[in-house]
Backbone bond lengths (Angstrom), bond angles and torsions (degrees), N, CA, C in turn:
res aa  C-N    CA-C-N  psi(-1)  N-CA   C-N-CA  omega(-1)  CA-C   N-CA-C  phi
1 M - - - 1.449 - - 1.527 108.56 -
2 K 1.326 115.76 135.17 1.458 120.03 178.41 1.521 110.51 -65.32
3 K 1.336 115.75 150.06 1.454 121.25 -178.00 1.524 112.43 -61.52
4 D 1.327 117.59 -29.47 1.452 121.24 -174.81 1.538 113.79 -95.12
5 T 1.301 117.39 22.97 1.459 121.13 178.09 1.525 110.21 -81.48
6 I 1.334 115.47 133.34 1.462 120.95 174.51 1.523 107.46 -101.30
7 H 1.305 116.02 126.45 1.461 121.69 179.23 1.530 108.05 -101.30
8 F 1.318 116.25 116.87 1.460 122.37 176.28 1.526 108.54 -94.97
9 I 1.316 116.26 123.19 1.461 122.00 175.46 1.528 106.31 -107.21
10 L 1.306 116.24 123.11 1.462 122.80 -169.79 1.520 111.36 -109.20
11 T 1.339 115.61 130.94 1.471 119.92 -176.09 1.529 113.64 -129.97
12 G 1.322 117.99 0.38 1.468 120.41 -179.80 1.511 111.66 100.57
13 G 1.321 116.69 -139.82 1.452 122.09 -177.37 1.516 112.17 85.72
14 T 1.302 116.24 179.39 1.467 121.40 -178.26 1.517 111.76 -58.30
15 I 1.321 117.96 -36.69 1.458 121.01 -179.29 1.525 111.26 -54.80
16 D 1.308 117.22 -30.79 1.466 123.60 -178.75 1.522 110.91 -117.61
17 S 1.329 116.27 48.86 1.467 121.86 -178.21 1.521 111.55 -127.15
18 Y 1.310 114.94 172.16 1.472 122.37 172.73 1.516 107.23 -132.81
19 Y 1.305 115.91 160.52 1.464 119.85 -179.77 1.516 109.69 -91.12
20 D 1.337 116.36 122.62 1.462 122.57 176.63 1.521 107.48 -94.17
21 I 1.324 116.31 110.06 1.458 121.21 -175.68 1.527 112.61 -66.20
22 V 1.323 117.48 -31.84 1.464 121.06 179.82 1.528 110.50 -70.66
23 K 1.321 116.15 -45.44 1.470 120.81 -179.63 1.527 112.36 -83.88
24 E 1.334 116.67 -10.51 1.465 123.49 -179.21 1.526 112.44 53.65
25 T 1.323 114.77 46.82 1.463 120.16 178.98 1.526 109.86 -158.16
26 A 1.311 115.91 165.16 1.463 121.54 174.67 1.520 108.71 -80.51
27 I 1.318 115.42 135.59 1.464 123.19 179.45 1.536 107.35 -119.85
28 T 1.306 116.77 132.80 1.463 120.87 -179.73 1.521 110.34 -65.51
29 N 1.332 115.31 135.17 1.463 121.06 177.21 1.527 110.77 -60.37
30 E 1.321 115.41 153.43 1.460 119.88 175.85 1.531 110.42 -65.48
31 H 1.335 116.10 -38.28 1.462 122.29 176.49 1.524 108.66 -135.42
32 S 1.292 115.83 153.15 1.457 121.83 -175.55 1.529 112.84 -68.80
33 Y 1.322 114.86 142.36 1.458 121.26 172.71 1.535 110.93 -90.25
34 I 1.297 117.72 -14.27 1.467 122.15 -175.31 1.535 112.49 -56.65
35 P 1.351 121.02 -40.04 1.471 119.39 177.56 1.530 113.75 -62.99
36 K 1.315 118.06 -20.23 1.467 121.32 175.10 1.523 110.78 -87.34
37 F 1.328 116.87 -29.94 1.455 121.78 -177.55 1.530 112.98 -77.62
38 I 1.308 117.36 -45.56 1.469 121.74 -173.56 1.533 112.89 -56.51
39 P 1.347 121.17 -41.82 1.476 119.34 178.49 1.538 113.46 -59.49
40 M 1.326 117.36 -25.58 1.465 120.24 178.35 1.527 111.62 -67.75
41 L 1.336 117.74 -17.46 1.461 121.55 179.40 1.530 112.58 -78.71
42 K 1.336 116.21 -12.06 1.469 121.82 179.10 1.531 112.08 55.46
43 L 1.311 115.48 46.72 1.462 121.05 -179.45 1.528 111.37 -65.02
44 Y 1.318 116.53 151.96 1.452 121.64 175.14 1.523 110.79 -80.96
45 E 1.318 117.13 -24.77 1.454 121.92 178.95 1.527 110.30 -81.91
46 S 1.315 115.77 153.67 1.457 118.98 170.70 1.528 107.84 -81.85
47 T 1.312 116.14 159.10 1.462 121.10 -177.06 1.518 110.73 -133.26
48 I 1.325 114.58 147.84 1.459 121.00 170.45 1.526 106.95 -132.42
49 F 1.322 116.06 157.05 1.456 121.97 -174.96 1.522 110.08 -132.94
50 T 1.331 114.92 136.06 1.459 121.27 175.19 1.518 107.64 -130.29
51 E 1.314 116.16 120.10 1.465 121.63 177.45 1.528 107.83 -92.30
52 V 1.322 116.19 110.05 1.464 121.60 -178.11 1.522 110.57 -86.16
53 C 1.322 115.96 -45.64 1.454 122.68 177.03 1.522 106.80 -160.76
54 M 1.291 117.72 164.13 1.464 121.70 176.08 1.518 106.21 -130.04
55 K 1.340 114.98 90.33 1.463 120.61 -173.60 1.524 111.22 -136.70
56 D 1.312 115.61 153.91 1.455 121.15 163.46 1.519 104.39 -62.85
57 S 1.320 118.10 135.92 1.465 118.20 -173.62 1.520 113.23 -65.01
58 R 1.329 117.26 -18.66 1.472 118.77 175.37 1.520 111.14 -68.33
59 D 1.335 116.18 -15.98 1.464 121.31 178.67 1.527 112.68 -98.77
60 I 1.314 117.96 -0.98 1.466 120.90 178.50 1.526 108.66 -75.59
61 K 1.308 114.67 124.83 1.469 122.34 -177.44 1.528 110.45 -111.20
62 S 1.300 116.06 -179.29 1.457 122.96 -179.78 1.533 111.75 -56.19
63 A 1.314 117.05 -41.92 1.476 120.67 179.97 1.527 110.97 -62.61
64 D 1.336 117.43 -37.35 1.466 120.94 177.74 1.525 110.77 -67.45
65 R 1.321 116.67 -41.38 1.472 120.26 178.45 1.532 110.38 -63.38
66 K 1.304 117.04 -36.07 1.467 120.24 177.05 1.529 110.40 -66.26
67 K 1.339 117.54 -35.83 1.471 120.71 176.33 1.525 110.61 -66.68
68 I 1.322 116.80 -39.72 1.466 120.95 176.79 1.530 108.92 -62.89
69 L 1.326 116.55 -46.66 1.465 122.00 178.09 1.525 110.66 -57.00
70 N 1.318 117.64 -46.10 1.461 121.41 179.99 1.525 111.66 -62.97
71 A 1.335 116.96 -39.62 1.469 120.44 178.03 1.526 110.46 -63.50
72 V 1.321 116.72 -39.34 1.472 120.99 177.37 1.524 109.90 -65.26
73 K 1.323 116.76 -47.03 1.473 120.56 -178.88 1.527 111.87 -61.99
74 K 1.339 117.30 -38.30 1.466 121.38 -178.42 1.522 112.87 -75.95
75 S 1.314 116.88 -21.22 1.463 120.51 -176.06 1.516 111.24 -64.82
76 K 1.326 115.90 136.56 1.456 121.57 175.77 1.530 110.50 -89.58
77 S 1.311 116.87 -9.03 1.460 121.45 -179.06 1.525 110.86 -77.20
78 K 1.309 116.25 146.30 1.466 122.29 175.56 1.527 110.89 -89.95
79 R 1.341 117.00 -10.40 1.463 122.33 -179.81 1.534 108.34 -122.85
80 I 1.322 115.40 116.36 1.468 121.24 -176.79 1.520 108.59 -126.82
81 I 1.327 115.15 131.82 1.463 121.06 175.31 1.524 107.27 -119.53
82 I 1.318 115.83 123.24 1.462 121.94 -179.39 1.518 108.39 -106.56
83 A 1.338 116.15 113.66 1.463 121.19 175.13 1.519 107.32 -83.61
84 H 1.324 116.41 125.86 1.464 122.34 -168.38 1.517 109.16 -141.90
85 G 1.294 117.63 166.03 1.454 122.43 173.59 1.514 111.06 -81.47
86 S 1.331 115.49 153.13 1.463 120.43 -172.69 1.525 114.29 -74.92
87 Y 1.322 118.32 -26.92 1.465 119.22 -174.23 1.520 113.74 -66.20
88 T 1.325 117.13 -37.29 1.470 118.92 -176.76 1.524 113.39 -123.88
89 I 1.318 117.14 17.76 1.469 120.50 179.81 1.528 111.22 -58.12
90 S 1.333 116.61 -38.90 1.472 119.22 179.93 1.524 111.18 -67.57
91 D 1.329 118.09 -34.38 1.473 121.09 176.97 1.528 110.68 -63.72
92 T 1.335 115.89 -44.60 1.467 119.87 179.73 1.525 110.40 -67.24
93 A 1.322 117.73 -39.54 1.468 120.58 178.26 1.528 110.55 -61.45
94 R 1.321 116.85 -44.08 1.462 120.46 179.41 1.531 111.33 -66.59
95 F 1.331 116.82 -38.64 1.465 121.06 177.04 1.528 110.20 -60.68
96 L 1.325 116.86 -48.78 1.462 120.14 -179.97 1.529 111.20 -63.36
97 N 1.316 116.62 -39.66 1.461 120.97 179.37 1.529 111.06 -61.97
98 K 1.323 116.55 -37.40 1.469 121.40 179.03 1.530 111.33 -72.19
99 E 1.321 116.40 -38.96 1.467 120.92 -173.07 1.528 114.22 -85.67
100 L 1.308 117.46 -25.61 1.466 120.80 -175.77 1.523 110.02 -103.70
101 K 1.268 116.22 96.78 1.461 121.95 178.44 1.525 109.14 -104.99
102 N 1.316 115.92 143.67 1.471 122.27 175.97 1.528 113.26 53.69
103 H 1.320 116.25 48.48 1.465 119.83 176.56 1.525 109.30 -103.65
104 D 1.323 115.98 163.89 1.468 120.82 -178.08 1.530 111.79 -115.97
105 K 1.331 116.57 29.51 1.460 121.29 -176.35 1.528 111.08 -113.01
106 T 1.320 115.06 146.44 1.457 121.74 171.11 1.520 105.93 -95.39
107 I 1.319 116.11 113.42 1.465 122.55 -174.39 1.520 107.80 -117.07
108 I 1.326 115.23 118.72 1.460 121.04 -178.05 1.516 109.20 -119.12
109 L 1.321 115.83 126.46 1.461 120.98 172.63 1.528 107.39 -97.39
110 V 1.320 116.10 138.19 1.461 121.72 -176.68 1.521 109.20 -142.23
111 C 1.328 115.13 149.87 1.468 120.82 178.30 1.521 108.44 -149.20
112 S 1.306 116.79 -170.15 1.461 120.93 175.20 1.516 109.37 -150.60
113 M 1.302 115.32 162.87 1.460 121.41 176.63 1.525 111.01 -92.68
114 V 1.343 115.76 -18.40 1.466 122.39 -178.61 1.529 107.11 -129.24
115 P 1.346 118.36 137.43 1.467 120.40 -179.08 1.532 113.55 -55.83
116 L 1.321 115.70 151.00 1.459 123.16 179.25 1.524 111.57 -62.62
117 M 1.317 116.83 -41.61 1.461 120.76 -175.86 1.529 111.40 -112.30
118 G 1.329 114.78 143.87 1.456 121.04 173.20 1.513 114.82 91.38
119 F 1.326 117.77 -0.53 1.461 121.58 -178.88 1.523 109.86 -132.83
120 S 1.293 114.79 141.20 1.458 120.38 173.50 1.515 107.89 -146.73
121 P 1.292 117.90 120.98 1.462 127.42 4.29 1.526 111.69 -82.60
122 T 1.323 114.52 161.41 1.457 122.29 174.29 1.522 109.02 -139.79
123 D 1.300 116.10 147.99 1.460 121.28 177.58 1.532 112.32 -86.24
124 A 1.321 117.28 -6.76 1.467 121.40 -171.83 1.529 113.15 -62.23
125 G 1.323 117.96 -50.56 1.462 120.39 -178.95 1.518 112.35 -61.87
126 F 1.334 116.18 -41.97 1.468 120.25 177.07 1.521 110.45 -61.03
127 N 1.332 116.85 -47.51 1.469 120.08 -177.23 1.526 111.33 -63.34
128 L 1.334 117.57 -40.36 1.470 120.00 176.42 1.530 110.72 -63.69
129 G 1.322 116.83 -45.19 1.464 120.41 179.16 1.520 112.13 -63.36
130 Y 1.319 116.00 -39.38 1.460 120.32 178.35 1.534 110.19 -63.70
131 A 1.334 116.35 -42.51 1.465 120.17 178.31 1.528 110.80 -62.05
132 V 1.323 117.19 -41.94 1.472 120.34 177.42 1.525 109.66 -60.76
133 A 1.333 116.52 -47.34 1.469 120.50 -178.78 1.527 111.30 -61.61
134 K 1.313 116.93 -45.81 1.468 119.58 -178.50 1.531 111.46 -68.60
135 S 1.312 118.37 -26.83 1.469 120.11 178.68 1.527 111.33 -64.35
136 Q 1.327 116.99 -18.12 1.458 120.95 179.20 1.520 112.55 -76.93
137 D 1.341 117.68 -30.39 1.457 117.45 -172.04 1.522 115.65 -123.86
138 L 1.325 118.84 -5.10 1.465 119.55 175.15 1.532 109.55 -78.72
139 K 1.307 116.51 141.54 1.460 120.03 176.88 1.528 109.13 -71.69
140 A 1.307 116.56 169.37 1.466 121.15 178.58 1.523 109.41 -53.66
141 G 1.318 115.98 135.07 1.454 121.49 -178.85 1.511 110.02 159.38
142 I 1.306 115.76 -174.84 1.464 122.12 -178.74 1.520 107.76 -118.93
143 Y 1.332 115.11 132.34 1.458 121.89 -175.02 1.520 110.28 -140.47
144 V 1.325 115.00 158.81 1.466 122.06 167.70 1.520 105.62 -116.87
145 C 1.325 116.67 125.01 1.464 121.68 178.16 1.522 108.84 -112.36
146 M 1.329 114.10 118.16 1.471 120.87 -179.96 1.515 109.16 -151.52
147 N 1.320 115.20 147.51 1.461 121.16 172.52 1.531 112.48 54.24
148 G 1.333 117.46 34.01 1.457 121.23 179.05 1.512 114.37 72.09
149 R 1.331 117.20 21.24 1.464 121.71 179.73 1.523 109.74 -131.35
150 V 1.307 114.48 156.32 1.465 122.11 174.99 1.522 107.09 -111.28
151 F 1.331 115.44 129.94 1.465 120.79 -179.62 1.527 109.69 -122.91
152 A 1.328 115.51 146.18 1.459 121.51 170.77 1.526 108.03 -80.46
153 P 1.332 117.81 150.47 1.465 120.34 -178.52 1.527 114.32 -54.57
154 E 1.327 116.67 -38.34 1.464 119.52 -175.15 1.529 113.55 -76.35
155 E 1.317 118.49 -9.40 1.468 120.16 -176.40 1.521 114.90 -110.30
156 V 1.312 118.50 -20.29 1.464 121.29 -168.49 1.529 112.75 -78.81
157 I 1.331 114.81 135.71 1.465 121.28 174.62 1.527 109.20 -139.84
158 K 1.303 115.37 150.22 1.461 121.58 175.70 1.525 107.74 -90.11
159 V 1.331 116.19 130.22 1.457 122.17 177.57 1.530 107.01 -107.17
160 L 1.331 115.17 96.16 1.462 120.38 -175.40 1.521 112.84 -56.86
161 S 1.313 117.46 -41.27 1.456 120.64 -176.18 1.528 112.71 -64.84
162 E 1.330 116.98 -23.06 1.462 120.76 179.54 1.526 112.28 -105.52
163 G 1.333 117.60 -10.39 1.458 121.00 -179.47 1.516 112.88 64.58
164 R 1.327 117.18 36.21 1.446 121.03 177.69 1.531 110.43 -156.16
165 F 1.318 115.29 -179.17 1.457 121.34 -178.82 1.517 110.67 -106.59
166 E 1.319 115.77 153.38 1.461 122.95 179.75 1.520 108.99 -141.58
167 S 1.316 114.44 168.52 1.456 121.89 172.59 1.529 107.94 -93.92
168 I 1.314 117.18 141.29 1.463 120.23 176.03 1.520 110.80 -68.57
169 Y 1.335 116.85 -12.90 1.459 121.23 -177.35 1.525 114.12 -90.58
170 T 1.333 117.70 -8.31 1.471 120.17 -178.47 1.507 110.13 -116.92
171 K 1.279 116.18 150.82 1.467 122.34 177.55 1.495 109.67 -110.28
């Protein structure tokens, strides 16, 4: 595998959902749209995709997090972007941070408040692009990239009333 390969690990969430008009809610796609979207960005890096699960993040359990962890451990790429749901992205980031000690990979978790497909405007494309850009210059570690910011796993929280993420350390 080339050194500049970005490995996308896909888990579902709003970023990979569609709006069900009958149920009046976002439903996770059966399969990710991200592998179709990323080539449109014309990246210089090569990309690979691994679909671990396709779930609303409120349905992600310990067994799913272990599958995500295993996909990260098996990856030969030094740059990994995990597309995840917003509700429990911080839980998964903290889990990975606890389980992955002394690794040499830049691991970025990313999500969106609006699905990638079927909505305009959406924050999904920006957030994915931002994660790709930050994967170039962040040192090895685990991060959450949202709303044009980089957060450490231990600080990031979702602020429902604002529809974005914040650090617990800032007011």
